[in-house]
C-alpha positions in Angstrom: 89.4 120.3 50.7 89.8 117.4 47.8 92.3 118.3 45.0 90.5 115.2 43.2 86.8 113.4 42.2 87.3 109.7 41.9 84.2 107.9 41.1 83.3 104.6 39.4 81.5 104.5 36.5 78.4 101.6 36.0 81.3 100.1 33.6 83.4 99.8 37.2 86.0 101.5 35.3 87.7 104.0 37.9 87.8 107.7 36.5 89.2 110.8 38.5 88.4 114.8 37.9 90.7 117.7 39.1 88.3 119.9 41.1 89.3 123.0 39.7 90.0 125.7 42.4 88.7 129.2 43.8 91.0 131.1 41.6 90.4 129.9 38.3 86.5 129.7 39.2 86.7 133.4 40.1 88.8 134.3 36.5 86.5 132.2 34.8 83.2 134.3 35.9 85.2 137.6 35.6 85.4 137.0 32.3 81.7 136.0 31.7 80.8 139.7 33.3 83.3 141.3 30.9 81.7 139.6 27.9 77.8 140.1 29.5 78.6 143.9 29.6 79.7 144.5 26.6 76.8 142.5 25.6 74.4 144.3 28.4 75.8 147.9 26.6 75.4 146.8 22.9 71.7 145.7 23.9 71.1 149.1 25.8 72.3 151.2 22.7 69.7 149.6 20.1 66.9 149.7 22.3 67.6 153.4 23.8 67.5 154.2 19.8 64.8 153.0 19.0 62.8 154.0 21.7 63.6 157.8 20.1 61.5 157.2 17.0 58.4 155.4 19.1 57.2 156.2 22.2 55.5 152.8 22.7 58.8 151.1 22.0 60.3 153.1 24.1 58.0 152.6 27.3 58.3 148.9 26.5 62.1 149.5 26.2 62.7 151.2 29.4 60.6 148.5 31.1 63.1 145.6 29.5 66.0 147.4 30.7 65.0 147.4 33.9 64.9 143.8 34.2 67.4 143.0 31.4 70.7 143.5 33.8 69.0 141.1 36.9 66.8 138.1 34.0 69.9 138.8 31.2 72.5 137.6 34.2 70.3 134.9 35.0 69.7 133.3 31.8 73.3 134.0 30.5 74.7 131.3 32.9 71.9 128.9 32.5 71.5 129.2 28.9 75.6 129.1 28.6 76.3 125.7 31.0 72.5 124.0 29.6 73.4 124.4 26.0 77.3 124.3 25.9 77.5 121.1 28.5 78.4 122.7 31.6 80.9 125.4 30.1 80.7 129.7 29.2 83.2 131.3 27.5 85.2 131.9 30.8 85.0 128.7 32.3 85.8 127.7 28.3 89.3 130.1 28.7 89.6 128.6 31.8 89.4 124.7 31.2 86.7 123.9 33.5 83.1 122.9 33.5 80.5 121.9 35.4 79.5 118.6 35.8 76.7 116.2 38.1 78.7 114.8 41.5 78.9 111.5 39.6 81.0 112.7 36.7 78.3 112.9 33.9 77.1 115.9 32.1 74.6 118.6 33.4 71.0 119.0 32.4 69.5 122.6 32.2 67.5 122.1 35.5 71.1 121.6 36.9 72.2 124.8 35.6 69.2 126.4 36.4 69.2 125.5 40.3 73.1 126.3 40.3 72.6 129.7 38.8 69.0 130.6 40.8 71.0 130.6 43.7 73.9 133.5 42.9 72.0 135.8 45.2 72.6 133.7 48.0 76.4 133.3 47.2 76.8 136.8 46.3 76.1 137.9 50.0 76.2 140.1 51.8 77.6 141.8 48.2 81.2 140.9 48.3 80.6 136.6 47.2 81.7 136.0 50.8 79.2 133.3 51.0 80.0 131.9 47.7 84.0 132.2 48.9 83.0 130.7 52.3 81.3 128.0 50.7 83.7 126.8 48.2 86.9 126.9 51.2 84.9 124.9 53.3 83.0 122.3 51.4 85.3 118.7 50.2 85.4 119.2 46.8 84.8 123.2 46.9 80.7 124.0 45.9 79.2 126.9 46.4 75.2 126.9 48.0 74.2 126.3 43.9 76.0 123.2 43.5 75.0 121.6 46.9 71.7 122.3 45.7 71.7 121.2 42.0 74.1 118.5 43.1 76.9 119.2 40.8 80.8 120.2 40.8 83.4 122.0 39.1 86.1 120.7 37.5 89.2 120.8 35.4 87.8 119.4 31.5 90.9 117.7 30.5 91.2 114.2 33.0 94.1 112.4 33.0 93.1 109.1 31.2 93.6 105.7 32.8 96.9 104.4 33.0 97.8 101.0 32.8 101.5 99.8 34.4 103.0 96.4 34.9 101.8 95.2 37.7 103.6 93.1 40.2 105.1 90.4 39.5 104.6 90.1 35.9 107.0 87.8 35.0 107.0 85.6 37.6 104.3 83.6 39.3 102.5 85.8 41.9 102.6 83.8 45.2 98.6 83.4 46.1 98.2 82.4 42.0 97.8 78.8 43.2 94.3 79.7 46.0 92.7 81.9 44.0 91.2 78.9 41.8 91.2 78.3 37.7 89.0 81.9 37.3 86.5 79.8 35.3 83.4 82.6 34.7 85.8 85.2 34.6 84.9 87.7 32.0 87.9 90.2 29.9 85.4 93.0 31.6 86.2 92.4 35.3 90.0 91.2 34.7 89.8 94.7 32.7 88.0 96.6 35.5 90.1 94.3 38.4 93.6 95.4 36.8 92.7 99.1 36.6 91.8 98.9 40.5 94.9 97.6 41.1 96.7 99.8 39.5 94.6 103.0 40.8 94.1 101.1 44.1 97.9 102.7 45.8 96.8 106.4 44.5 93.1 106.3 45.6 92.2 108.4 49.0 91.2 105.8 51.9 87.6 106.5 51.3 87.6 105.8 47.5 89.7 102.5 48.5 87.2 101.1 50.6 84.1 101.6 47.9 86.2 100.2 45.2 87.4 97.2 47.2 83.5 96.6 48.1 82.1 97.5 44.5 85.2 96.3 42.4 86.8 93.2 44.1 84.4 91.9 47.1 81.5 91.0 43.9 84.1 89.5 41.9 85.7 87.2 44.6 81.6 86.0 45.6 81.8 85.0 42.0 84.9 83.5 41.7 84.2 81.5 45.2 87.9 82.9 46.7 88.7 82.7 50.0 89.2 86.5 51.4 91.4 85.7 55.1 91.5 88.7 57.0 95.5 88.5 57.9 96.1 89.1 54.3 95.5 92.5 52.4 92.7 91.9 49.9 94.7 94.0 47.3 97.3 91.2 47.3 94.6 88.1 46.3 92.9 90.8 43.4 96.9 91.7 42.0 97.0 87.1 41.8 93.7 87.2 40.0 94.8 89.5 37.5 98.0 87.9 37.0 97.3 84.7 36.6 93.7 85.6 34.3 96.3 87.4 32.6 98.5 85.0 32.3 96.3 82.6 30.9 94.8 84.5 28.6 97.8 86.2 27.0 97.3 89.6 28.1 100.7 90.4 30.1 
């Protein structure tokens, strides 16, 4: 199972989220169930108290009480996650949050879809299907997450960090062959520098994806040749160093 979800935003910024494991999700769910049990007990007491004084109210109350444990449980999770940006009380205590697979916040539709599938995850009564799904899924998704296109991650993610790129003092050996970099924007420089900084720690799949989506479009725009015998990252570093030196960013 992957420990980190690495994404490229539309602004070409690389962000990562640490995937919440089975343990933290189980504790969060237990806290939510305890809270809901307290709410259910209080509602049951109040409705039962009213039914003593009025037979009609009592009949309606009885029907409501029969549906409350099931429908109320669904509404509890749907409303909390939908209104609280992917969190419940338990999730907030554990520092985890539901997000879309693209890293953005969930909608009510996402919250509805992932929670309507809870009975399937609970089958055969021990949450076996849900746990099996999370253990075997590369991103620890239960069935509801797969249908809704969501993932549970730790709420606090590391901020993008910039390290001193290679050859910060001396000129990069390939600066002479990357051209004058006319037409390159500051946004492209920021994206490329972050890409170079994060590249060594990215999973191989993410390395290829971001190479295709960040470096290659910039290289094509600037007309930089990409010999097959030299790793593209080496050219990307040269561009970062040359642009940074030209514009006093190093």
